[in-house]
N, C-alpha and C positions, 0 to 999 in steps of 0.2 A: 189288397187292403181287407183286413177282418174287419165285419161290422159285429157291432154287441151291441144289441137292445136293451131299452129299460134304463130306470134310475136305481140307484145305490146309494142310502142315507149313511155316509159316511159318521157324522156325528150329530144326531137330531137333536142334543140339548145343547150345541152350540149354535143352531141355527145355520148349519153349512151342509151343503149339497155336493158330491160328486159327480161330474158330469164325464161320462166317456167318450173323449173325442172318438173320430172313426179312424184316426191314425193310430191309435191303440195306446194314446200317450193318454194320462190324466188331466185335464184343466180343473181348477178351484174356482167358483164364481160363489157371489153372494146369493141369497136369496132373502131379502127383506120384505117385510109385510105392505111396504108400501115401495116399489121400483123407482117411482120416481125421485126418492132420497140420493138416487146414484147421481143422478144429475144438477142437482139443486139444492140448498140448503147445508147446514153443519153435516160432516159423516161419522159415523160410527167408529170404532177403533176398527174394527172387522173391514170395514167398507175403506177405509184409508189404508190399509194395509193392502187390499188388492189393487187398490187404484195407484199407489208406490211400485207394485211390482211390477206397473205396466212401464215405468220409465227405464226399463232394460230393455234390450233389443229381443224381437220375438224368440228366439231362441233362449236365451239368458232367461227371460221372461217364464217360458215353461217350464225351465227345469226350477227359477224360484219357486214357483208356484207346485211344482211337485214336492220340493223339500217342504216346502210350508203345509204340503197337504200332509206328508208324514208327520209332524209334528202335531197336528190337529188329531190324526189318528190316536197318535199316541195319548194325548189330552183325553180322549175320549174313551179311551179302553182302560188307562191306568191308572189306579188309584194314586191319591196323593199320600206323601210320605213325611215324615216329621225329620227335617235334616238341624241339629244344634237348637231344638226346642222350638222351630217354627215349621210349619204344614208351605210345602212347596210342594211342585208336580212330580210325576217319579222319574224315576232316572232317566228311562227312555226317554221321556218328553224332554227332559233337559240334555239330554246328547242331541235328539234330532234338533232343538233349536241352535246347538252349539254349530252343528254339522249347516245349517244353514247360513249361520251367521258368517262361518268361514268362505262359503262360497260367495256371500255377496261382497265379503270381503277383497276375494278373489277378482270380481268380475265391476269391481266398481268405476275402473275407469270408463268402464264400457256405457254407462250410467247415461241418460240424456234427462236430466234433475230440469226444473223450470226455471225460467230465466232469473237470475239475480241468485242462483244457489248452486253452491260449489257442490261436485261429487261426492266429496269426503260428507259434506252437510247432508247433503240427500241421503247419503246410505246410512249415516246415523240415525236420521228421525227414522228410516223402516226399520233398522235393528233396535231403537228404543219402543218403537209400536209395538214390533213382534214380541219384544221381552216382556212390556207391560201386558199384553192379551194373554201369554203363558202363564205368567207367574201372580196376573190379578184378574184375568177373566174377560170376556167379551164385554162386558158392563164397564171397564174399565175407561174414564174419559182419556179423549184423544188429548197427550200432549199438548201446551202449547209452545212450540220452539218456531222462533221469526226466523226467515230466511237473511242469510247473511249472520246470523247470531254466532258467537264463541261456541263452539261447540266441538266436543271430541267425542270418540269411542275405540274402544280398543278389546280383543279377546284376552285377558289376564289368564297366564297359563300357571299350574301351581308350581312347579321344581324352578320357577327363573325370576329374575328381578324386573318388575314390568315399570313404568312410566306411562300415565297418562297426563297429558297436559294439552291444554286447549289451542288454538292457532294461536289467539294474540297470549298467549303465557300470562294469563292473569286466576288460571286455576289449574291446579296439577294435585297427581298422588302418584305415590310410591308404593308400590307391592314389593314386599322383600320376600325369597323361596318361603314357601311355607304357610303362606297368608293365607291362601285360597286352598281349598281340597280338591277343586276340579276347575277345568277353564269355565271362567265368569265373564259374563258382559259387563262392560262398565260402560257408562255414557254420560259425559260431564255435560250438563246445559245449564244456560243462565236465567234466573229467577228473570221473568217477563215483566214484572210489576215495578213501578215506580215509585221511590219512597225521599220525595222531597224534603220530609221536617226533618229536623237534626234528631238522632238518636233512633230513627224509625226503622223497620226492617220486618220480614218476615217470622223473624225466630219470636217466641210469646217469653218475653223475658221484659225486665225494668231495666237492665244492663243496657248500655250506649251502643248503637247499633252502627257499624260502617261498612256500606256499600264497597266492592262488589257483592252479590251474592250469588252462589252455582247451587245446583241441586245435582246430586254424587249419586247415579241411577245405577246399582249393580245388584245383579242376578246369578245366581241366589244371593240376597242380602243376607248372610248370616255373619254370626261372631266370626271374625280372624282366627286362624290359626296363631300368626304373630301381625301385631298391630302395623298397622299401614300409615304412612306419612301424608298428611293433606296441606297443601298451603293454598292460599286466597290472596288475593291483591286489595289492597285497601286506599278507597279515593285519599290522594293525596296532591292533587292538582286542580284548575281548575277554579270556578268559584261554587260549586255546590257540593254541599255536604263536607266541610275543609274538617279534619281533626281538631277536637276542642280540648284535647290533653295529649302528652308526650307519646308516641306510637310504640315507643319502648315496652310501655305497660299493657299492649293492646293483645291478645288471643283469640284465636280461632276457637269457633265455638258451632255448634251445629243441634237439632232438635233432639231432646231427649229420647234416648231409645226407648221404646215401651217395657221391655223387659231390663228389670235392674240387671239382670245375669248378663246381659249385654255392653254394660258401662266399661270404659277404658279404664285401666290402671291408670292410678296418676289423675283422674280428671275431677273436675268439681259438678256436682250439680245445683245449678241456681235457677231456679223459679221451672220451666221446664225446657232449659235446655243444657247441652253437657259443654261444659268448657275445658277444651283440651290442654294437657301440658304440654309446653313447647318443645318442638323436634326439629333438630338440624335440619335444612335443607335448600337446596338453593337451584329451583328447576324455574320457577317463574320468573318473567321479566316486571316487575311491579313497577321500577323507574324508567323503563326505557321510553323512549320518545316525549321525554317532558313528564313523566309520570302518570297515575292512573287517574282520570275523570268521571265523574258521574253523569251523563246526560240525560235527559230526557229521551225513553225509548222512540222510534220511529213507530206508525201506525202497525201491529203485527198482522203480516198476511203469509197466511199458510197453504200452499198449492200443492197440488199431487202432481202428479208427469203428466197427466191429463188436464189440460187449463180448464175443462168444465167441472174438474170436480173441486176447484179450487178452495179454499175453507178461509172464512174471514173472521180472525178472534182475537178478541180484545179483553184478556180476562185479567181482573186485580183481585190478588189475594187480600182477603179478609181477616187476616189477623190484627191485632191492636197492641199496640207498644203498650204494656202495663207499666204501671209503676206501684212494684210493689213492696208491702212493708216487710216483707222475711226476710230473717236474719241474713247475711251472707259471708262467704269466708274470705277473707283480706287476700288479694295476689301480690306479693311485694317481690317484683322482678330481679330474680338473680343473675340472669344471664345477660351478655352481653350485647346481643343482638334483636332486632325485630324482626315481626314476624314477615314482613314487605323486603327484608335485605338478610336473608338466610335461615328465615325461622318458619315452622309449620306448627303442626298439633299431631301427638300420637293418637289413631282412633283405630275402633275395633268394629264400627259399624257404621252406616251411611244414610246420609240425608239430604236435607238442604244446609248449607254450609256459608258463615259469612264470619266477619270479625267484631269483636265487642272487648269493650273496655271493662275490665273487671272491678277497676277500683271507680267508675264512674258513679258521681253522685249528684244528686240536684243541690242548689243555693238559692232557695228563695230570699228575692231580696225586694224592697221599697223602691220603685224608681226615683231615680236620682236626677235624669235629664228633664229639659226645661217641659214644664206642661204635663209629665209625668213623676213630679213630685209630689205629695202629699202637703196639701197648703189650705189655708182657712183667707177668706176675702178680707176678713179685718180679726187683729187680736183685740180688739177693745168691745168686750161684749155689756149687755144689760140682765139684769137678775128677771129671768121670768121670758128674755129674747131666744134667739136662735143663733145658729154659728153656722154661715154657708162655707160649706166645703167644697173646693175645687175637686176636679175631675182628677183622679191618680192612678199609678199603677202598679203593677207587683210584676217582676220580671225573673226568667230563671238565669242565672248567671253562673251555675254549675255546669257539670260536664255529663249531666243525665238528665234523665226524665223524672219528673217529681211526681209524688205519689197524690191523692185529691188533697185540695187543702181548702181552708178558709180565713175569712178577715172579720174584723172589727173595729169600730170606732170606739173609743176609750176617753171618758171625761175623768181626769184623776188629779189629785193633789201633788203627784210627784212624775218628773220629766220620763221616768222610765214606766209609767203607768201600773206600777205596781198596786197602787192605793186607791182603785176605781171609784167614782163618784157614780158613773152610771156607764153603762156598756149598750150599745145596738151592735147585734150579731149580723153580718153580710154575707151574701154565698161567697162561692169561690169556683175553681176549677177540677175537674176529675183526674187530668195531670196537665202539665206544662212543660214542654219540649224546651231545651236550654236554647239560650238566644232570642225566646219569645216571651210575650208582655201579656197580662190579662188585665183588662181596662177595668176600673170602677167608675162608673159617673160621678158628676159632682151632686151633692145631695145638701137639704139644709136640717141642721140640726137641733132641734128645740131643748133649750137648756130645761133640766127638770127640777121640781123645788128643793131638791136637794143640793142643788148649786145655787149658795148664797154669795153673798158679794164677796170679793177675794182673789186670789191668783190661783190660777188652775192651768192644766196640761191638758191640750186635746190632740190626741194622735191615733194610729191606726196601727194595727199587730197581725201578722200574717201566722196562722196556727197550721203548719204542715201534719200531716196522721204519717208522713215516712221520715224515711233519712234526708238529712237535710245539712251540708255540710258548714254550715256556719249562723248561727242563729243573731251574729252581731248584728246582722242589717235586717234584721225581721220587724222593726219596729222603728217608727217617727213619732216627736211629738213638737207641737207648737205651745209655746207659752200665751197666757191671754189672761186680762184682767176681768174680772166680772163685777161691773158696779150695780149699786141700788139707784133708783131715778131720784137725781138730785137736780134742783134748778138754781142752788143760792152760789154764793161767791166761792172762790177758793178760799180755804183755811186749813191750818193742820189737823183739825179734827172733820172735815168735810167726808172722809171716807176712814174706814178703820185700816189700821196698818197690821204690816206683817213683817217679822224679822225671822232670820236664819242663821245659822251660826253654832258652834261647839257651847258646850256648857249652858247658863241660863240664860234665854233671852227675852227678854220684853219691850213691849213698846204701848207707852201708857200717854194719853191725851189729857191735858191738864186744862184747869179751868181758866190759867189764865191765857188761853189760846197759843198752848206752846205745847209740844210734844216730847217726852223724854225716851230716848232710846237706849239700853242698856245693856251691856253682857257683862257675864262673871264667869270665868273660867280658870282653872286652877293645871298646869301641866304636870304630869308625872315624870318623875326622874327617869324612866326607861324612854321616855320619847327625845328624850337629848339627843342629840349628834353632833359628832366632832367636826369641827369646819376645817379648813386646810391652813389655818393657823394655828391647829391645836386647842382652840379653845371650844367650850360646852355651848353648841347653841341650841332653839327649840324653832321648828318650822314655821314658817308664815301660818297663821289664821286670818279667815275674812268673815265679817258679820255684815249681812245686805238686810237692811228696811225700807219698805217701800209700800205707798198708799197709792190711790189712783186719783190722778186730776178730773176733775169737775168743770172746768170753766178753761177758757183759752186766752192766752197773751203771758205777757212777762209778769213772774211771781219773784218779789222781793222777800228776804228772810233773812235773819240775824242766826249764828249759832255757835255754839260754845261746845268743845271736849274737852272732859275732866274726867280725872279718875286716879289712879293709882296702878303701877306695876311693879311686884316685886321682882322684878329678874333685871339684873345687871345688863347696862346698856340696852334698855327696849326702844323700838323708834316704831314708827306708823305711817301710812297716807290716810287721808280721809279725802272724800268726794261725794258730791252729788250728781245726781243723773236724771234726766227726762227721757222719756220714750215718746217717740212719734211715729209718723207715716213713713219718715224720712230712716228712722233708726234710731241709735240713741246717742244722746249728748251729753257729754260727763264734764263738769267744773271741778277744777282740783280745787280743795279747800286746804289742805295740807301736803304740799309733795312731799315723796319719797325723800330722806336724808338721811345719811347714816347717823351711828352715831357718834361718831367723829366731830359732828356739827351739831349747831344749837337748834335750829329748825326742825321739827319733826322728832326731835326726843322726848319720849314718855317715858322715860325710867322714873320710877318712883313716883311720889306724886306731881302733876301734872295739870294745868288747865289751859287749854288755847281759845281763840274765839277770833269771828270774825263775820263778815256780811256778803251776803251773794244773791245771785238771782239767776232763775232757770225760765225758760220758755214751755208753756205746757199748752199741752192737746187733749181737750176731753176725752175719756176713755183708757188714757195710757199710764203706766205707772209711771 
């Protein structure tokens, strides 16, 4: 045995020492500042690699160590170079990594991985660690790869078609000939974070995201010579994160490349993601075994071959699903296949991939479910009093996450709240995912001095700052009657009258304890329509007059309906109404009878009269 003495520093800038063994071979060991880190606590990337190499039998472990040492030598002595605009290790370091990967592939079946981990999974984890070390440096965080997860690796060659697919066939990539310029390490790993909220995910976009999500680790990760095709399954079974829209409009997307020169031809940039053009491919088996489900992941336990070096990690990505207000480019699906039944996406650069809905859009709407709908405790109010508003909510009925929004409570003279008398601004939410709600508590709204006796509408509007697919459901209002304090008996002049309808509309209280309700309206000849008999007719019109009850009980009254209609065969109906806690009660005065009958005929001069009674409730119209 030839004995050699002394230490030789192989790569001092990497913190690695080469120890010359007495058998003449070289074994690489780590020299951390705190040796206890080798037996407890999270490992750094270099220590993790050394521990994993111990998962091979002694002979193969020594060979892997030696090959890894050649990689480190090259990294220490060879400067980095620019490859397709990206700074990467020199050619020797890249070549030595490929040799090491090829050897690990050759010896994978000899490995002894931790309990619960397959040999292929173990090899993929070691190859990923080594590749990250070579291309990212020793301070690169150790990747989170759970035991038993859907992981795949392959060494892709330049002149052939290579397909990399995960064991569960939930993610895959096809590299055509000429896509890579040199042997390229590819490792596919699932995203270990869990995204239970609708449309959430690791991608930084307001578009709705659908699991599952996979990281495509490619070394060197430079723009491809020929576009590859990527396919990732989206959830379509189970109870979690089911699609909110037709999956034929879904597309593959990933993190936007840092350099615009690396964008894929035909792709579209939305927020900070690149949405890929649809590509035909049938590698994955998304519909197998009943479809793709999205389940909460088990605790992430990552162990090395040496069980004393097990690492416990539970890392959640901190991405926020933003609801941006930036303009989007519409995606109109022209193809007859969806991404999970024959489609993928063309790509030139790699990162974390998932499925998005490019047409996803929020639809903020007023709650309609019992207890969630805007309502008032009473629609009978008094001047200077207050309106008690029940709790209500705003929901997102759309297919995408909303942008920030606010709400207001409005007192107006019209049901659409376009003529406000008073407005109370309320808060809102920074975003709202589909199928979720934002609750507003019950409140008491004091009527301002501008609200005098009369009929009003109190309601709420939601005000989005971003895209909202429908504005028709953003508003709800309740009709209220505001009365002045009054303690006398009910008379026609006890409270003011209001009238509504086309033309001139008046309501005049007379001294003789009567009220004259009048309308004066002329049709234009252009408003005539032709009915089924070929006659020119005019559409129905309605005039409504109301006052407020100030006392309870049965109210008897006489009525007279007179006037003159200069329209051939005019006819009408007349009715009285009284609102109350149980709704509206209508008393017919003149029932509708067509012009062929006598009753209800108001053609030319007419005068009809009678008597009736209404049951009144104070505060109601």
